[in-house]
Backbone as CSV, one residue per row, in Angstrom:
resi,resn,N_x,N_y,N_z,CA_x,CA_y,CA_z,C_x,C_y,C_z
1,MET,14.605,-11.643,11.010,13.207,-11.895,11.279,13.049,-13.368,11.657
2,THR,12.057,-13.613,12.480,11.747,-14.978,12.877,10.281,-15.263,12.568
3,ALA,9.988,-16.522,12.282,8.624,-16.903,11.909,7.692,-16.790,13.115
4,GLY,6.485,-16.263,12.857,5.460,-16.138,13.897,4.201,-16.868,13.480
5,ARG,3.143,-16.672,14.232,1.861,-17.296,13.938,1.271,-16.743,12.645
6,PHE,0.467,-17.552,11.998,-0.274,-17.162,10.800,0.625,-16.715,9.648
7,GLY,1.846,-17.242,9.598,2.746,-16.906,8.501,3.356,-15.522,8.590
8,THR,3.292,-14.885,9.757,3.867,-13.551,9.927,5.328,-13.652,10.319
9,SER,6.061,-12.570,10.123,7.459,-12.490,10.537,7.594,-11.433,11.619
10,HIS,8.485,-11.676,12.555,8.691,-10.773,13.680,10.175,-10.470,13.820
11,PRO,10.523,-9.242,14.199,11.941,-8.911,14.376,12.524,-9.655,15.573
12,GLU,13.787,-9.990,15.476,14.497,-10.614,16.588,15.293,-9.551,17.325
13,GLY,15.425,-9.723,18.607,16.246,-8.812,19.388,15.574,-7.469,19.611
14,GLU,16.409,-6.451,19.798,15.913,-5.102,20.084,15.306,-4.488,18.827
15,ILE,14.175,-3.779,19.000,13.520,-3.142,17.858,13.335,-1.658,18.125
16,ASP,13.255,-0.893,17.061,12.944,0.533,17.166,11.439,0.705,17.244
17,ILE,10.983,1.664,18.039,9.564,1.981,18.135,9.210,2.888,16.954
18,PRO,8.147,2.576,16.225,7.795,3.409,15.062,7.257,4.769,15.477
19,ASP,7.295,5.717,14.544,6.739,7.049,14.773,5.248,7.089,14.484
20,LEU,4.758,6.124,13.723,3.367,6.083,13.304,2.998,4.632,13.011
21,VAL,1.773,4.246,13.358,1.287,2.911,13.042,0.138,3.038,12.046
22,LEU,0.249,2.346,10.921,-0.825,2.293,9.935,-1.662,1.057,10.219
23,VAL,-2.965,1.255,10.364,-3.851,0.178,10.805,-4.849,-0.177,9.699
24,PRO,-4.789,-1.414,9.191,-5.781,-1.849,8.209,-7.058,-2.318,8.904
25,PHE,-8.112,-2.544,8.141,-9.368,-3.006,8.726,-10.249,-3.623,7.657
26,LEU,-11.262,-4.356,8.122,-12.297,-4.871,7.220,-13.426,-3.862,7.092
27,ALA,-13.701,-3.144,8.194,-14.750,-2.118,8.222,-14.383,-1.106,9.301
28,PHE,-14.962,0.100,9.195,-14.729,1.136,10.199,-15.966,1.989,10.320
29,ASP,-16.055,2.734,11.454,-17.152,3.687,11.605,-16.590,5.086,11.833
30,ALA,-17.467,6.077,11.866,-17.050,7.479,11.973,-16.413,7.806,13.315
31,SER,-16.534,6.925,14.293,-15.900,7.132,15.598,-14.470,6.616,15.637
32,GLY,-14.016,6.000,14.543,-12.647,5.505,14.484,-12.485,4.071,14.936
33,TYR,-13.590,3.395,15.247,-13.488,1.982,15.625,-13.421,1.144,14.361
34,ARG,-12.680,0.027,14.454,-12.434,-0.813,13.297,-12.855,-2.238,13.571
35,LEU,-13.245,-2.900,12.522,-13.431,-4.342,12.565,-12.198,-4.904,11.890
36,GLY,-11.401,-5.633,12.664,-10.137,-6.133,12.135,-10.252,-7.544,11.603
37,TYR,-9.157,-8.247,11.713,-9.080,-9.585,11.159,-9.174,-10.667,12.237
38,GLY,-9.610,-10.293,13.443,-9.938,-11.272,14.456,-8.879,-11.641,15.464
39,GLY,-7.687,-11.090,15.378,-6.648,-11.479,16.322,-6.423,-10.492,17.449
40,GLY,-6.897,-9.250,17.307,-6.666,-8.236,18.328,-5.240,-7.719,18.361
41,TYR,-4.457,-8.025,17.313,-3.040,-7.653,17.314,-2.834,-6.140,17.317
42,TYR,-3.591,-5.425,16.514,-3.404,-3.979,16.452,-3.839,-3.311,17.746
43,ASP,-4.937,-3.741,18.336,-5.369,-3.138,19.599,-4.338,-3.370,20.698
44,ARG,-3.758,-4.551,20.764,-2.719,-4.812,21.771,-1.477,-3.975,21.495
45,THR,-1.122,-3.836,20.216,0.043,-3.022,19.873,-0.201,-1.556,20.204
46,LEU,-1.377,-1.032,19.863,-1.684,0.375,20.152,-1.719,0.639,21.651
47,ALA,-2.156,-0.339,22.435,-2.187,-0.174,23.888,-0.771,-0.103,24.464
48,MET,0.187,-0.764,23.823,1.571,-0.783,24.316,2.377,0.423,23.866
49,LEU,2.085,0.942,22.681,2.877,2.029,22.101,2.224,3.378,22.346
50,ASP,3.039,4.386,22.512,2.540,5.748,22.670,2.878,6.539,21.409
51,VAL,2.309,6.069,20.279,2.524,6.727,18.989,1.171,6.861,18.295
52,PRO,1.045,7.818,17.383,-0.223,7.955,16.666,-0.477,6.767,15.748
53,ALA,-1.752,6.490,15.537,-2.162,5.423,14.622,-3.185,5.993,13.653
54,ILE,-3.053,5.631,12.406,-3.957,6.089,11.360,-4.519,4.856,10.653
55,GLY,-5.838,4.802,10.519,-6.453,3.708,9.776,-6.399,4.010,8.287
56,PHE,-6.337,2.965,7.465,-6.364,3.186,6.019,-7.157,2.080,5.341
57,GLY,-7.908,2.490,4.335,-8.729,1.540,3.596,-9.532,2.272,2.541
58,PHE,-10.670,1.715,2.196,-11.537,2.287,1.176,-12.807,2.856,1.794
59,ALA,-13.333,3.909,1.206,-14.544,4.557,1.706,-15.709,3.565,1.783
60,GLY,-15.756,2.610,0.880,-16.818,1.612,0.868,-16.799,0.680,2.067
61,GLN,-15.746,0.729,2.865,-15.653,-0.098,4.064,-16.295,0.564,5.279
62,GLN,-16.769,1.801,5.126,-17.385,2.501,6.252,-18.789,1.968,6.493
63,VAL,-19.086,1.719,7.771,-20.408,1.262,8.200,-20.911,2.218,9.281
64,ASP,-22.189,2.122,9.621,-22.765,3.012,10.635,-22.172,2.787,12.021
65,HIS,-21.979,1.521,12.386,-21.489,1.208,13.731,-20.713,-0.099,13.703
66,VAL,-19.521,-0.074,14.272,-18.715,-1.284,14.410,-18.891,-1.796,15.835
67,PRO,-19.208,-3.083,16.011,-19.284,-3.626,17.371,-17.937,-3.438,18.062
68,ARG,-17.960,-3.099,19.336,-16.705,-2.859,20.050,-16.734,-3.472,21.425
69,GLY,-15.556,-3.811,21.879,-15.388,-4.384,23.207,-14.527,-3.483,24.056
70,PRO,-14.291,-3.881,25.302,-13.539,-3.022,26.228,-12.078,-2.814,25.833
71,TYR,-11.514,-3.688,25.003,-10.109,-3.554,24.628,-9.913,-2.910,23.262
72,ASP,-10.988,-2.595,22.574,-10.880,-1.983,21.252,-10.443,-0.526,21.373
73,ILE,-9.497,-0.129,20.553,-8.944,1.223,20.587,-9.257,1.902,19.248
74,PRO,-9.962,3.040,19.277,-10.246,3.741,18.017,-9.008,4.475,17.510
75,VAL,-8.977,4.709,16.215,-7.904,5.512,15.632,-8.423,6.941,15.455
76,PRO,-7.555,7.948,15.562,-7.998,9.334,15.476,-8.283,9.812,14.057
77,ALA,-7.841,9.058,13.058,-8.094,9.445,11.667,-8.036,8.219,10.777
78,ILE,-8.785,8.293,9.684,-8.819,7.213,8.704,-8.635,7.837,7.327
79,VAL,-7.730,7.266,6.544,-7.452,7.752,5.199,-8.085,6.791,4.199
80,THR,-8.891,7.349,3.290,-9.478,6.568,2.203,-9.193,7.295,0.895
81,GLU,-9.639,6.716,-0.214,-9.449,7.367,-1.508,-10.251,8.654,-1.624
82,ARG,-11.204,8.872,-0.717,-12.014,10.098,-0.744,-11.483,11.180,0.183
83,GLY,-10.446,10.879,0.944,-9.877,11.879,1.830,-9.650,11.346,3.231
84,ILE,-9.496,12.275,4.149,-9.199,11.940,5.547,-10.442,12.148,6.387
85,ILE,-10.781,11.158,7.181,-11.878,11.258,8.147,-11.225,11.430,9.512
86,ARG,-11.406,12.600,10.092,-10.814,12.875,11.407,-11.826,12.480,12.474
87,THR,-11.530,11.422,13.191,-12.437,10.949,14.236,-12.131,11.612,15.568
88,ASP,-10.855,11.952,15.805,-10.443,12.653,17.015,-9.150,13.405,16.711
89,PRO,-9.264,14.587,16.104,-8.070,15.328,15.687,-7.095,15.650,16.816
90,SER,-7.567,15.743,18.045,-6.673,16.080,19.156,-5.650,14.986,19.408
91,GLN,-5.901,13.777,18.903,-4.983,12.664,19.123,-3.939,12.496,18.022
92,ILE,-4.006,13.317,16.977,-3.052,13.199,15.876,-1.892,14.137,16.162
93,THR,-0.889,13.617,16.803,0.308,14.390,17.090,1.516,13.515,16.839
94,MET,2.571,14.115,16.397,3.828,13.395,16.192,4.791,13.827,17.287
95,LYS,5.508,12.882,17.841,6.489,13.205,18.866,7.748,13.759,18.228
96,ASP,8.462,14.569,18.989,9.753,15.101,18.508,10.818,14.054,18.570
């Protein structure tokens, strides 16, 4: 691993593409849009990868509407302590 911005670590050299991306958030809405931590890292990663992404957090983080921009990518499902919120079930598929 090599040091990155904001105290993060990044793999060096060739990396394996994950089968699933878990996406954290500060807030989310029923459409699967998230308010993140301000860097746009997850949206850029989701735009590059062709793998499913699932949001995870607490039910208390749900709001009526999250502001969104042209580069924001919603997740098809969000897992909280109260269960799974399916925002777009047709997008939850795992590749062989």
